[in-house]
C-alpha positions in Angstrom: 101.8 104.9 93.2 105.0 106.3 94.9 102.9 107.8 97.7 100.7 104.8 98.2 104.0 103.0 98.5 105.5 105.2 101.0 102.8 105.2 103.1 102.5 101.7 103.5 106.0 101.5 103.6 106.0 104.1 106.9 102.9 102.4 108.3 104.7 98.7 108.6 107.8 100.8 110.0 106.1 102.6 113.0 104.1 99.7 113.6 106.5 97.1 113.6 107.9 95.8 117.3 110.9 97.7 118.0 112.6 94.3 117.5 112.2 94.0 114.2 113.7 97.2 113.3 117.4 97.2 113.4 119.3 98.7 116.5 121.6 100.2 114.2 121.5 104.2 113.4 120.3 103.6 110.0 117.5 101.1 108.5 118.5 99.1 105.6 116.0 99.2 102.7 117.2 96.3 100.6 116.4 97.2 96.7 116.2 94.0 94.8 116.0 95.1 90.8 117.7 94.0 88.1 120.1 96.4 86.6 121.4 94.2 83.9 119.8 91.5 81.6 116.6 91.6 79.9 114.4 92.8 82.5 116.9 96.3 83.4 114.9 98.6 81.3 112.1 98.1 83.6 113.2 97.3 87.1 115.7 100.2 86.8 113.1 102.7 86.9 111.9 100.9 90.3 115.2 101.3 91.9 115.4 104.7 90.7 112.4 105.5 92.5 113.5 103.9 95.8 116.7 106.0 96.1 114.8 109.1 95.4 111.9 107.8 98.1 115.4 107.4 100.3 116.8 110.5 99.3 113.5 112.5 100.1 112.5 110.7 103.4 116.2 111.5 104.9 116.0 114.7 103.7 112.6 115.2 106.1 114.6 113.8 108.8 114.8 110.0 108.0 112.1 107.8 110.0 111.5 107.0 113.9 115.2 108.8 114.1 116.9 107.3 111.7 118.2 107.5 108.5 117.3 105.2 105.4 120.1 103.3 103.7 119.7 101.9 100.7 121.3 98.9 99.6 121.4 97.6 96.0 121.9 94.4 94.8 121.5 93.4 90.8 120.1 89.9 90.2 120.9 90.7 86.6 117.3 89.0 85.3 118.7 85.3 86.3 115.7 84.4 88.3 117.6 81.9 90.5 120.0 84.8 91.4 117.5 86.5 92.4 117.1 83.8 95.7 120.7 84.3 96.2 120.7 87.8 96.2 117.2 88.0 98.7 119.3 85.9 101.1 122.3 88.1 100.8 120.6 91.2 101.5 118.8 89.8 104.4 121.2 87.3 106.1 124.8 89.5 105.5 123.3 93.0 104.8 120.7 93.1 107.5 118.2 95.0 105.6 114.8 95.6 107.5 112.9 95.7 104.6 113.5 94.8 100.7 111.6 96.5 97.5 112.0 93.9 94.6 111.1 91.8 91.7 109.1 92.1 88.8 108.0 88.9 87.3 105.9 86.3 89.2 108.9 83.8 88.7 111.9 86.3 90.5 108.9 86.3 93.4 108.2 82.8 93.9 112.5 82.2 93.9 112.9 84.9 96.5 109.9 83.6 98.3 111.0 80.6 99.9 114.3 83.0 101.3 112.3 85.6 102.7 110.0 83.5 104.7 113.1 80.8 105.8 114.5 84.3 107.3 111.8 86.3 108.2 112.6 89.0 106.2 109.8 91.4 104.2 109.4 92.5 100.5 107.3 94.8 99.2 106.3 93.3 95.4 105.2 96.4 93.2 103.7 94.5 90.2 100.3 93.0 89.5 100.6 89.1 89.9 98.5 86.2 89.8 97.1 86.1 92.9 96.3 82.4 95.0 99.7 83.3 96.9 100.1 85.1 100.1 102.4 85.3 102.5 103.3 87.1 105.8 106.6 88.2 104.6 104.9 90.2 101.1 103.1 93.0 100.7 101.8 92.5 96.9 101.1 96.1 95.9 100.2 94.9 92.3 96.9 94.2 90.9 95.6 90.4 90.6 93.3 89.3 88.1 89.9 89.7 89.7 90.8 93.9 90.0 92.4 94.1 86.4 91.3 91.3 83.7 88.1 90.3 85.0 87.0 94.4 85.2 88.2 94.4 81.3 86.6 91.3 80.2 83.2 92.4 81.9 83.7 96.0 80.3 83.6 94.0 77.2 81.4 91.8 77.4 78.6 94.4 79.0 79.5 97.9 77.7 81.1 96.8 74.7 79.2 94.3 73.6 82.1 92.3 72.4 81.2 88.5 72.3 84.6 86.7 71.0 88.0 88.3 72.2 91.5 87.2 72.7 93.7 87.7 75.5 97.5 87.0 74.6 100.0 86.9 76.8 103.8 85.5 77.0 105.0 81.8 78.5 105.2 82.7 81.8 103.6 82.6 85.6 101.2 85.6 85.2 99.1 84.8 81.9 98.8 80.9 82.4 
């Protein structure tokens, strides 16, 4: 997954217009993952992965002749705070791209900000589908890529006639 995300990231930056990438000496990469609160246990690993990617890419000479600069914020597992932190990253910090969010509700909180300010978000987790934005790369599986094949397998290969799909009470399981 790391190598695929890196290739996609590089492809986006290389094919983007020169006006999209900032004229500064660095390419700013926003990291919008919770470092505190209930989601920190999941999202801290993603933050660490992005920081590792930035370090490795810089050691390899950077990108487009520039070094990458990570700008890390902590939305603290607070869904409305995700939108505020996304606005801060795009408007104040002037990041060129953001990697972030874990839950669908955090992504849905950030989406209007990213679209309004014409930012770019890489969303790394499976999601419910039925959403598309020119400002978001959805890199996780949608139900037709994950849940439906599992149900087909249960029915056709295992012969299950009854089963339960359990989920917590938030956007994706509904």
